[in-house]
MARPA-479848 format. One line per field, with one value per residue (C-alpha): residue in three letters; residue number from 1; x, z, y. Coordinates in steps of 0.5 Angstrom, whole numbers, plus 500, padded with zeros to 3 digits. Each point is the difference from the previous one (the first is absolute). Layout:
N
domi <- (ala;...)
tise <- (NUM;...)
c1 <- (X;...)
c3 <- (Z;...)
c2 <- (Y;...)
***
This chain:
651
domi <- (met;lys;asn;ile;lys;ser;tyr;ile;ala;tyr;leu;ala;val;phe;ala;leu;leu;phe;thr;ser;cys;ser;lys;glu;glu;gly;asn;pro;gly;asn;leu;glu;thr;pro;glu;val;ala;ser;leu;ser;phe;ala;thr;val;leu;asn;asp;leu;thr;arg;ser;ala;glu;lys;ala;his;leu;asn;asp;phe;pro;val;cys;ser;glu;ala;thr;pro;ser;tyr;val;val;val;gln;ile;ser;gly;glu;gly;tyr;asp;gly;pro;ala;ser;leu;glu;ile;pro;leu;ser;asp;thr;pro;gly;asp;tyr;asp;asp;asp;gly;glu;ala;glu;tyr;phe;thr;leu;glu;asn;ser;asn;leu;glu;leu;pro;glu;gly;asn;tyr;leu;leu;asn;phe;phe;ala;val;tyr;asp;ser;gly;asp;asn;leu;ile;trp;val;ala;pro;ser;thr;glu;glu;glu;gly;thr;leu;ala;asn;phe;val;asn;asn;pro;leu;pro;leu;asn;ile;asn;leu;val;ala;gly;thr;lys;lys;tyr;val;asp;val;asp;val;leu;cys;tyr;asp;lys;arg;met;val;asn;glu;tyr;gly;tyr;leu;phe;phe;glu;leu;glu;thr;asn;thr;ala;leu;asp;phe;cys;phe;phe;ala;asn;tyr;cys;ile;gly;asp;arg;his;phe;val;ala;asn;tyr;ser;val;ser;ile;trp;leu;gly;val;asp;asp;asp;gly;thr;pro;leu;tyr;thr;asn;ile;pro;ala;pro;ile;ser;ala;glu;gly;glu;phe;ser;ala;ala;pro;leu;cys;phe;ala;leu;pro;ser;pro;pro;glu;gly;val;asp;glu;asp;glu;pro;tyr;leu;tyr;tyr;glu;val;thr;leu;glu;pro;trp;asn;gly;tyr;tyr;pro;asn;pro;gly;asp;asp;val;ile;thr;gly;thr;leu;ser;leu;asn;asp;ile;glu;ala;asn;phe;asp;gly;glu;asp;asn;val;asp;tyr;glu;his;leu;arg;phe;gly;cys;asp;pro;asp;gln;asn;val;cys;pro;gly;gln;asp;asn;asp;asp;asp;gly;leu;gly;ala;ser;cys;asp;asn;cys;pro;asp;glu;phe;asn;pro;asp;gln;ala;asp;ser;asp;asn;asp;gly;leu;gly;asn;ala;cys;asp;asn;cys;pro;glu;asp;ser;asn;pro;asn;gln;thr;asp;ser;asp;glu;asp;gly;val;gly;asp;glu;cys;asp;ile;cys;asp;glu;gly;asp;asp;thr;ile;asp;thr;asp;gln;asp;gly;ile;pro;asp;ala;cys;asp;arg;cys;pro;thr;leu;gly;gly;thr;glu;asn;phe;phe;gly;cys;pro;ser;asp;pro;cys;ile;glu;gly;asp;asp;ser;asp;gly;asp;gly;tyr;arg;gly;leu;cys;asp;asn;cys;pro;asp;val;ser;asn;val;asp;gln;ala;asp;ser;asp;gln;asp;gly;val;gly;asp;ala;cys;asp;glu;cys;pro;gly;phe;asp;asp;gly;glu;asp;ile;asp;gly;asp;gly;val;pro;asn;gly;cys;asp;val;cys;glu;asp;gly;asp;asp;thr;val;asp;ser;asp;gly;asn;gly;val;pro;asp;asp;cys;glu;asn;thr;asn;gly;gly;gly;ala;cys;glu;thr;ala;phe;met;phe;gly;asn;thr;pro;ile;asn;ser;phe;ser;asn;ala;asn;arg;trp;gly;trp;ala;glu;asn;phe;asp;gln;ser;asp;asp;thr;glu;thr;tyr;lys;ile;trp;ala;gly;ala;gly;gln;asn;asp;leu;ser;lys;gly;thr;his;val;gly;asn;ala;thr;val;thr;leu;asn;gly;asp;gly;asp;val;glu;leu;ser;ile;ser;leu;phe;ser;gly;phe;ser;leu;asp;glu;leu;his;val;asn;leu;ser;glu;ala;gln;pro;ser;gly;asn;val;ala;lys;ala;pro;gly;gln;tyr;asn;arg;asn;gly;glu;val;asn;ala;asn;thr;leu;asn;tyr;thr;phe;asp;phe;asn;asn;thr;asp;gly;asp;phe;trp;ile;ile;val;his;thr;val;thr;cys;gly;ile;asn;asp)
tise <- (1;2;3;4;5;6;7;8;9;10;11;12;13;14;15;16;17;18;19;20;21;22;23;24;25;26;27;28;29;30;31;32;33;34;35;36;37;38;39;40;41;42;43;44;45;46;47;48;49;50;51;52;53;54;55;56;57;58;59;60;61;62;63;64;65;66;67;68;69;70;71;72;73;74;75;76;77;78;79;80;81;82;83;84;85;86;87;88;89;90;91;92;93;94;95;96;97;98;99;100;101;102;103;104;105;106;107;108;109;110;111;112;113;114;115;116;117;118;119;120;121;122;123;124;125;126;127;128;129;130;131;132;133;134;135;136;137;138;139;140;141;142;143;144;145;146;147;148;149;150;151;152;153;154;155;156;157;158;159;160;161;162;163;164;165;166;167;168;169;170;171;172;173;174;175;176;177;178;179;180;181;182;183;184;185;186;187;188;189;190;191;192;193;194;195;196;197;198;199;200;201;202;203;204;205;206;207;208;209;210;211;212;213;214;215;216;217;218;219;220;221;222;223;224;225;226;227;228;229;230;231;232;233;234;235;236;237;238;239;240;241;242;243;244;245;246;247;248;249;250;251;252;253;254;255;256;257;258;259;260;261;262;263;264;265;266;267;268;269;270;271;272;273;274;275;276;277;278;279;280;281;282;283;284;285;286;287;288;289;290;291;292;293;294;295;296;297;298;299;300;301;302;303;304;305;306;307;308;309;310;311;312;313;314;315;316;317;318;319;320;321;322;323;324;325;326;327;328;329;330;331;332;333;334;335;336;337;338;339;340;341;342;343;344;345;346;347;348;349;350;351;352;353;354;355;356;357;358;359;360;361;362;363;364;365;366;367;368;369;370;371;372;373;374;375;376;377;378;379;380;381;382;383;384;385;386;387;388;389;390;391;392;393;394;395;396;397;398;399;400;401;402;403;404;405;406;407;408;409;410;411;412;413;414;415;416;417;418;419;420;421;422;423;424;425;426;427;428;429;430;431;432;433;434;435;436;437;438;439;440;441;442;443;444;445;446;447;448;449;450;451;452;453;454;455;456;457;458;459;460;461;462;463;464;465;466;467;468;469;470;471;472;473;474;475;476;477;478;479;480;481;482;483;484;485;486;487;488;489;490;491;492;493;494;495;496;497;498;499;500;501;502;503;504;505;506;507;508;509;510;511;512;513;514;515;516;517;518;519;520;521;522;523;524;525;526;527;528;529;530;531;532;533;534;535;536;537;538;539;540;541;542;543;544;545;546;547;548;549;550;551;552;553;554;555;556;557;558;559;560;561;562;563;564;565;566;567;568;569;570;571;572;573;574;575;576;577;578;579;580;581;582;583;584;585;586;587;588;589;590;591;592;593;594;595;596;597;598;599;600;601;602;603;604;605;606;607;608;609;610;611;612;613;614;615;616;617;618;619;620;621;622;623;624;625;626;627;628;629;630;631;632;633;634;635;636;637;638;639;640;641;642;643;644;645;646;647;648;649;650;651)
c1 <- (405;508;503;506;505;505;504;506;504;502;506;501;507;503;507;502;506;503;503;496;494;494;498;502;503;507;506;501;506;507;501;507;498;494;499;499;493;499;495;496;494;493;495;492;496;493;497;499;499;503;499;497;506;502;507;502;498;506;505;497;500;495;497;502;500;508;503;504;507;504;499;503;500;503;501;503;502;506;502;499;507;498;499;495;495;500;498;497;498;493;499;497;495;495;495;495;504;496;494;496;498;505;506;507;506;506;507;506;505;505;506;498;494;503;500;501;494;497;495;500;496;498;500;499;497;499;499;503;499;506;500;502;493;497;493;498;503;498;497;502;497;506;497;495;493;495;503;503;493;498;505;500;508;503;507;504;500;503;503;502;505;501;505;498;493;496;496;495;499;495;502;494;502;496;499;495;497;499;493;496;494;496;499;505;506;501;503;497;500;495;501;497;503;501;497;501;494;500;495;499;496;498;495;496;497;494;497;493;500;507;505;507;506;501;507;500;504;499;502;499;500;500;494;493;501;505;502;504;507;501;503;500;499;497;503;499;496;505;497;502;499;504;496;493;499;500;501;502;498;503;502;502;502;496;501;496;495;503;499;493;497;494;500;494;503;503;507;502;498;501;499;500;501;498;506;500;502;502;498;496;494;498;503;495;497;503;497;503;497;501;499;503;502;499;504;494;499;507;500;493;505;504;499;502;507;504;496;497;495;500;495;497;498;496;500;493;498;494;494;499;507;502;508;499;497;498;494;498;497;500;497;505;501;506;502;504;506;502;495;504;494;496;495;499;497;506;499;506;505;503;506;504;506;501;500;495;494;495;498;493;503;507;501;505;498;506;505;503;498;499;499;495;502;496;502;495;494;497;500;506;506;507;503;496;497;500;498;503;496;494;494;502;493;498;502;495;503;502;507;503;502;496;497;504;506;497;501;495;495;494;505;503;508;506;505;505;496;497;493;500;500;507;502;499;492;500;504;498;495;493;499;494;496;499;503;507;506;507;503;494;495;500;497;503;496;494;495;499;498;500;507;498;506;498;507;504;505;499;496;493;495;497;506;503;503;501;495;502;507;506;500;507;503;502;506;500;499;495;495;496;500;502;493;497;506;499;507;504;507;498;496;493;499;503;495;502;495;494;499;500;507;505;506;505;496;498;503;501;505;494;502;501;497;493;497;494;497;494;496;501;494;498;500;506;498;503;496;494;499;504;503;508;502;502;496;494;493;496;494;497;496;494;503;505;497;507;507;506;505;507;502;506;504;504;498;501;497;497;506;500;508;501;495;499;495;498;494;493;493;494;493;494;493;495;493;497;504;505;507;505;507;506;507;506;507;506;505;503;495;495;495;500;494;494;496;494;495;494;496;495;502;507;503;502;507;500;497;505;506;499;500;498;493;498;493;501;506;496;498;508;506;507;499;495;501;493;494;493;497;492;499;494;503;495;504;507;503;504;506;505;507;504;505;505;506;504;506;506;503;507;504)
c3 <- (526;501;502;497;502;496;499;496;500;494;500;494;500;496;497;500;495;504;496;501;504;496;496;493;500;497;505;502;505;498;500;499;495;496;497;507;504;507;502;506;502;504;503;501;503;497;501;495;500;498;493;500;500;507;499;497;507;503;496;504;507;505;501;507;503;500;497;494;501;493;493;496;493;493;494;493;494;496;504;507;503;507;505;498;506;503;507;501;507;500;503;507;498;495;497;495;495;493;503;499;507;502;504;497;502;496;500;501;495;498;495;496;498;496;494;492;496;497;501;506;503;507;501;507;506;507;507;506;508;504;503;493;499;493;500;493;493;493;495;494;493;499;506;500;502;500;505;495;497;507;500;495;498;501;499;496;500;494;502;495;504;497;503;504;501;506;498;505;498;503;503;503;506;504;506;503;507;500;502;500;497;505;501;494;501;493;500;497;501;501;498;504;496;492;502;496;502;502;497;501;497;502;496;501;494;501;496;502;507;501;502;498;502;493;496;496;496;500;495;502;496;501;496;500;495;497;496;506;502;503;507;501;495;502;507;503;507;505;500;504;499;506;506;498;493;503;497;503;498;494;502;495;501;496;498;503;495;495;501;498;502;505;506;497;493;497;498;500;497;501;498;504;496;503;499;500;506;499;505;504;495;493;495;499;494;498;506;501;505;498;504;501;506;503;506;504;498;502;507;501;502;505;507;505;499;498;498;493;498;494;494;500;493;499;493;499;507;498;498;494;498;496;499;496;493;496;500;507;498;507;503;506;499;496;492;497;499;508;502;502;498;495;499;507;506;505;502;505;495;505;496;506;495;497;493;497;500;506;504;497;493;502;499;505;505;505;494;496;492;496;494;503;496;502;496;502;499;507;502;505;497;499;505;506;496;505;495;493;496;504;502;507;501;502;507;502;507;501;502;495;495;494;498;494;504;506;502;505;497;505;506;503;500;499;494;502;500;493;503;505;507;503;498;506;500;493;500;507;502;503;504;504;494;501;494;503;499;503;504;498;505;507;502;495;503;503;494;502;493;504;502;507;504;506;504;493;502;493;503;498;505;498;502;505;506;505;497;502;500;495;499;497;506;504;505;503;494;503;495;504;498;505;500;503;503;507;502;496;501;500;496;501;497;507;506;504;506;495;504;494;502;495;504;498;504;506;506;506;504;502;502;496;499;499;494;497;495;495;497;492;496;494;501;503;506;497;494;505;500;506;502;500;503;497;501;496;500;497;496;501;494;500;495;505;506;504;498;503;501;502;506;499;506;499;492;500;494;498;498;501;499;507;504;503;498;507;499;496;502;497;499;499;498;503;499;505;497;506;499;502;502;501;501;499;502;498;506;504;499;505;500;505;497;495;497;495;496;496;496;494;497;499;506;500;500;507;503;495;503;507;503;507;497;496;502;502;505;506;497;499;504;499;503;496;493;497;500;497;499;500;494;496;493;495;493;502;499;506;502;505;503;505;504;505;504;499;504;498;494;499;500)
c2 <- (383;500;507;502;506;504;506;503;506;504;505;505;503;505;501;507;502;506;505;506;503;498;494;500;507;502;501;507;498;499;492;498;495;502;494;496;500;497;495;499;497;502;495;500;495;497;494;494;492;494;496;493;496;500;498;506;504;496;505;506;503;500;507;503;507;501;506;500;501;498;497;495;501;497;504;499;504;502;505;497;496;500;494;495;502;507;501;507;504;503;507;500;506;497;505;501;503;499;502;493;500;494;501;498;498;502;497;504;502;494;501;494;503;505;497;503;502;494;494;495;495;499;492;500;504;498;504;498;503;501;493;498;497;500;504;501;497;502;495;498;498;495;496;495;502;506;504;505;501;504;505;506;499;493;499;501;507;504;507;505;504;507;504;507;497;497;494;496;493;496;494;495;496;494;497;495;498;493;498;493;497;498;492;500;504;503;507;506;507;506;507;506;506;500;493;494;496;492;496;492;495;493;495;494;495;497;494;498;500;499;506;500;505;503;500;506;506;507;506;507;506;508;502;497;495;495;506;504;499;493;500;493;494;493;500;493;499;497;493;494;492;498;496;504;504;507;507;507;507;503;507;506;507;505;507;506;503;504;508;502;493;500;495;496;500;494;500;493;494;493;493;494;493;493;495;493;496;493;495;505;501;499;505;505;504;507;504;507;505;508;506;507;504;507;503;498;493;499;504;496;494;504;497;506;503;494;494;499;495;496;500;493;498;493;497;496;500;505;495;504;500;494;499;494;501;495;495;497;493;498;506;500;508;499;501;495;504;498;495;494;495;504;494;498;505;502;507;499;498;495;497;495;498;507;497;505;496;500;494;500;498;497;493;500;505;499;498;506;497;506;496;496;493;494;494;495;506;498;507;500;503;496;504;497;494;493;495;502;496;500;504;504;502;493;497;495;499;508;498;505;494;501;493;499;500;497;492;500;505;499;499;506;500;504;502;496;494;502;502;494;499;498;493;496;502;497;494;498;495;501;495;503;502;507;503;502;497;498;506;504;496;503;493;495;494;504;502;508;504;506;500;504;501;504;501;500;495;497;494;500;500;494;496;505;497;506;505;507;498;499;492;501;502;494;502;493;496;496;500;505;507;505;504;493;497;498;499;505;497;493;494;501;493;497;500;494;501;502;507;504;503;497;497;506;505;496;505;496;504;506;507;505;507;502;504;502;495;500;495;501;502;502;508;504;504;506;500;502;508;503;493;501;493;494;493;497;499;494;501;493;498;496;495;498;496;499;503;500;506;502;504;504;504;506;501;507;504;493;498;492;500;504;496;493;495;498;495;500;502;496;504;496;502;495;498;505;506;500;501;495;502;495;502;496;502;497;497;505;506;502;506;505;504;499;504;499;504;497;504;499;507;502;503;507;502;503;493;496;504;499;493;502;502;494;498;493;501;499;493;497;500;498;493;497;499;497;504;500;507;501;504;498;501;499;501;497;506;504;503;498;502;496;504;497;501;494;498;495;505;499;507)
***
């Protein structure tokens, strides 16, 4: 519940006509001009509140503890020929001169207020402190708003001035204290004596299980029904549709109970009417919440000395309350008067395009079409109809193009190609007979109905020259993809001495640096748990009796572009179940260290990342390049890691 703070002060000012020592008495003294009376003013402070129209409060001063110093008045009448505005000092000795329990401030004598007998109008009255700050001002019936309703004698005041008399004229003036509506920032005011009371409303509207912030209007009467005196009539709630639909509390200043009305006796009557809110919820039926208020009802919403809780009203949120009268044909809890699909069950009343028709019965739920025109009578409105002269509901290949407009009704395609795949797939040849044509076949010369492409390089597995790498990348243009290129900067197809090392990669000058190197495998070591280092392990499959792998030096982060291809390692599983390893280094390279790990199961990350702890290290050395490891493998499936320190690497 939101909290609201408020306060306004009320000041009664009495205009006194000084010509004798008593009210409405004859003049016992000697006056130089018997037909002339003098006028002065007295002030007394009470409390009052604001009107609902906050803008009018800007014309009234903020209440303060300042002491009144002088008044500014404007008087008109046939006998007045003084200045348009008069500044009159106040006496600094206030007192209760009229026995009403309140202290009054009196103006000092002013020659401009010695006026001929007659009728005058007091048009303006304001009180200032010694610092020239406006502290009170009188409301007028000629101003917009309702502040004049809360004082006994609003301006302009008719003054019947009779010579030789003293006449008190009440002048009610106001000030206000700005306070805030918590969380919303709306001003209103609170009374403490002669209280005009703050009371605020907030409302929700429910349709089935869905809740909305309500748009509503409020009327209030002084009395127990609408035959009473109107105080507010059809005041709209402060709603907003910017960003999100929202509303702030609607607050009112209410008068205190009339004299003789008990605290628990109703004396105010209100009507809160649910209003439409276009674009937010369906137009509601006629629904009005009525009630009466006593002083106890109003003060029950007070929260501490300065806060007020709003009265929270709910339209249709009670399961027994039907705010939508009429026949409920679809049994969704909403009568036909406000059901956006009266014949389709939709308690949520969802309406995505805000055309007044719920999604459940809208033939274009995402496109506004309140007229629901459907020229081809296929159940899809013209506003969103794809196939103007055919049935949009039949789409055999589920490509979003109805069969009636699909040139390839059984082959998924796009709207740009009239429901067919791109043109090369339709017009190309199918030389391998696998049903895929032209550029849509990732192995145009090898039949592969599944079109599998494990490394996603656009070349199917059935014809992939370099599995695991992009066949389309060939930096040296020798026809061998980079991933399988023995000599990255040379032509792999030229090997004059037949040693498996292309001529362009033969290194005959020796020397160079020593680098960590690994045999390339199908599993990066850093994919093992707790193994944060580069390198590879090979899960040797039983389907391969012999396999040759590259040895890469200096390929940090498993980035082959950083490494040097220094040679190859050939792994063979022989008929005895033993594993043979043969290392062939390119010319100019030599081993400084060699480590081998061989296991039936995948090695742990702690083992894989520590070459110095490999289990076959005791059987190998850097000077021997060919080995047969006693292994007795029976299923043809094992793991091998080959690590070296290779020298001869160019910096």
